[in-house]
C-alpha positions as CSV (number, residue, x, y, z in Angstrom):
1,M,79.6,106.9,100.1
2,A,77.7,105.0,97.7
3,T,77.3,100.9,98.3
4,V,79.3,98.4,97.1
5,P,76.8,96.2,94.5
6,S,76.8,92.5,95.8
7,T,79.9,91.1,97.2
8,T,81.2,87.4,96.5
9,S,84.6,86.2,97.2
10,T,86.6,83.9,94.2
11,S,88.8,83.2,97.5
12,T,88.7,83.8,100.6
13,I,91.7,84.8,103.7
14,V,91.6,83.3,106.5
15,S,90.9,86.1,109.6
16,T,91.0,85.3,113.7
17,A,87.8,86.6,114.9
18,T,88.8,90.1,117.2
19,T,86.8,91.5,120.0
20,E,87.1,95.1,118.6
21,A,86.9,96.3,115.2
22,P,89.6,97.2,112.7
23,T,90.4,101.0,112.2
24,T,91.9,102.5,108.7
25,T,92.7,106.0,109.1
26,P,94.0,107.2,105.1
27,G,95.9,110.5,105.2
28,A,93.3,112.2,103.6
29,T,89.8,110.9,103.0
30,G,88.9,108.1,99.6
31,T,85.5,106.8,98.5
32,I,84.3,104.1,96.4
33,D,83.3,106.9,93.8
34,D,86.7,109.2,94.7
35,P,89.4,106.5,95.6
36,L,92.3,107.8,96.2
37,P,95.7,107.5,94.0
38,V,98.3,105.4,94.5
39,G,102.5,105.9,94.3
40,D,102.0,109.5,95.9
41,P,103.4,110.2,98.6
42,T,101.4,111.9,100.0
43,L,98.2,110.3,99.4
44,S,98.9,107.0,99.0
45,G,100.6,106.6,102.4
46,F,97.5,105.1,105.4
47,T,97.4,103.8,108.8
48,Y,95.6,100.7,110.1
49,S,94.7,98.6,113.1
50,D,93.4,95.8,114.0
51,F,93.5,93.1,116.7
52,G,95.5,95.0,118.6
53,G,98.4,95.5,116.2
54,E,98.9,99.2,114.6
55,W,100.8,99.6,110.4
56,D,101.6,102.3,108.3
57,G,101.2,101.2,104.9
58,F,101.9,103.3,101.3
59,V,100.5,101.3,98.4
60,S,103.0,101.5,95.2
61,G,100.2,100.0,92.7
62,L,99.5,96.5,90.3
63,V,101.9,95.1,88.2
64,E,100.8,92.8,86.3
65,T,102.1,89.2,85.5
66,G,101.9,86.3,83.7
67,A,99.9,83.5,85.7
68,G,101.9,81.4,88.6
69,E,103.1,77.8,87.5
70,F,100.6,75.2,88.8
71,N,97.8,77.9,87.2
72,D,96.0,76.1,84.0
73,A,93.4,79.1,83.5
74,E,92.8,81.4,81.4
75,G,92.3,85.3,82.4
76,R,94.6,88.0,84.2
77,C,97.6,88.4,87.2
78,L,97.4,92.1,89.3
79,V,99.8,92.1,91.9
80,L,99.4,95.2,93.9
81,L,102.6,96.3,95.9
82,G,103.3,98.9,98.6
83,T,104.8,98.5,102.1
84,L,103.8,98.1,105.7
85,T,106.0,99.3,108.8
86,P,104.2,98.3,112.4
87,T,103.9,101.3,114.6
88,S,102.5,98.9,117.6
89,I,102.2,95.3,118.3
90,E,100.2,93.6,121.0
91,D,101.8,90.7,121.6
92,G,105.6,89.2,121.3
93,S,107.8,90.3,119.4
94,V,106.6,90.1,116.3
95,T,103.8,91.2,114.3
96,N,101.2,88.6,114.0
97,P,100.4,88.6,110.2
98,F,96.5,88.2,110.6
99,N,96.1,91.5,111.8
100,T,97.6,93.2,108.5
101,P,94.6,94.8,106.7
102,S,92.7,91.9,104.4
103,V,92.8,93.4,100.8
104,S,90.3,93.1,97.7
105,M,89.2,95.0,94.6
106,I,85.7,95.6,93.3
107,V,85.4,94.3,89.3
108,G,82.4,94.3,87.7
109,G,80.4,95.3,90.8
110,E,81.5,92.2,92.2
111,L,84.7,92.3,95.1
112,V,87.3,89.7,94.8
113,D,89.4,89.0,97.1
114,S,93.4,88.6,96.7
115,T,94.6,84.8,95.9
116,V,97.9,83.2,96.8
117,G,99.8,81.2,94.3
118,E,97.7,81.9,91.3
119,C,100.2,84.5,89.9
120,D,104.1,83.9,89.0
121,V,105.9,86.4,91.8
122,D,109.3,84.8,91.0
123,E,110.4,88.3,90.0
124,I,108.3,90.0,93.0
125,E,110.0,88.5,95.6
126,A,113.3,88.7,93.8
127,A,113.1,92.1,94.5
128,G,112.7,91.6,98.3
129,Y,108.8,91.9,98.3
130,G,106.8,89.4,100.5
131,W,102.9,88.0,100.6
132,I,101.3,90.1,102.9
133,L,99.9,87.5,105.2
134,E,104.1,86.6,105.4
135,A,104.0,89.8,107.4
136,E,106.2,89.0,111.1
137,V,108.6,92.1,111.3
138,T,109.6,93.9,114.9
139,L,108.6,97.1,115.8
140,G,109.8,99.3,113.2
141,T,110.1,97.6,110.4
142,T,109.2,98.1,107.2
143,Y,107.8,95.3,105.0
144,P,107.8,95.1,101.3
145,F,104.4,93.3,100.3
146,F,102.7,91.6,97.8
147,A,99.2,90.9,96.9
148,E,98.2,88.7,94.0
149,F,94.5,89.0,91.6
150,F,93.9,86.1,89.2
151,L,90.9,88.0,87.2
152,P,89.2,84.8,85.4
153,A,89.1,85.7,81.2
154,G,86.3,87.6,80.5
155,S,86.5,90.0,83.9
156,A,86.1,93.4,83.6
157,E,88.6,95.7,84.6
158,P,89.1,96.5,88.1
159,E,87.0,99.9,89.6
160,V,88.8,99.9,93.2
161,I,91.2,98.6,95.4
162,V,90.5,97.9,99.3
163,L,92.5,97.9,101.9
164,G,90.6,97.0,104.9
165,S,86.7,95.3,104.6
166,A,84.8,96.5,101.7
167,S,81.6,96.5,104.3
168,D,83.5,98.5,106.9
169,S,82.5,102.3,106.7
170,D,86.3,103.1,107.2
171,A,87.5,100.8,104.5
172,L,90.6,102.6,102.4
173,Y,90.2,102.9,98.4
174,F,92.4,103.7,96.3
175,E,93.0,103.3,92.2
176,P,93.7,100.1,90.6
177,T,96.8,101.5,88.5
178,L,99.4,99.8,87.0
179,I,102.4,100.9,86.9
180,D,106.0,99.9,84.6
181,G,108.2,97.6,86.6
182,I,108.4,96.9,90.0
183,P,109.3,99.4,92.2
184,A,112.2,99.0,94.9
185,P,110.8,98.2,98.1
């Protein structure tokens, strides 16, 4: 598997330290050089665990939106859509949203973390999706999620979507495929 060249982050998702390493296991093998397709019922599913919580997930693809209300920068907004369903909750009756997988993208050889509030997600939320870090649901409840990416003007095309930490050997890699419209969750 290829290594990720230099990694710089345009935004940081808050995480909490854990004594257990996260594990991500795809239904099929995807690598940075040969990422999994999105939206495929047999290849786009995954399992993920961290902080004692476990999730089954599915990656639907990317939709392009306009900039958010307070984002005056020139650039492009891409929003990843998918679903997460908790299969194990370590503590309490609802999931801890901070044990969802981190979501990033490799663009021009650089790692770009997902952002918040930089893209217009009104239609996505109206369709029933919620921000990935608001995933507080009961065991077995499917949570349709989104994760935003703002790419400044002049950015290269996205190369790959990364679920989990790109520095871990068990990260999942998906094609950065644009889909037409917002699928029903």
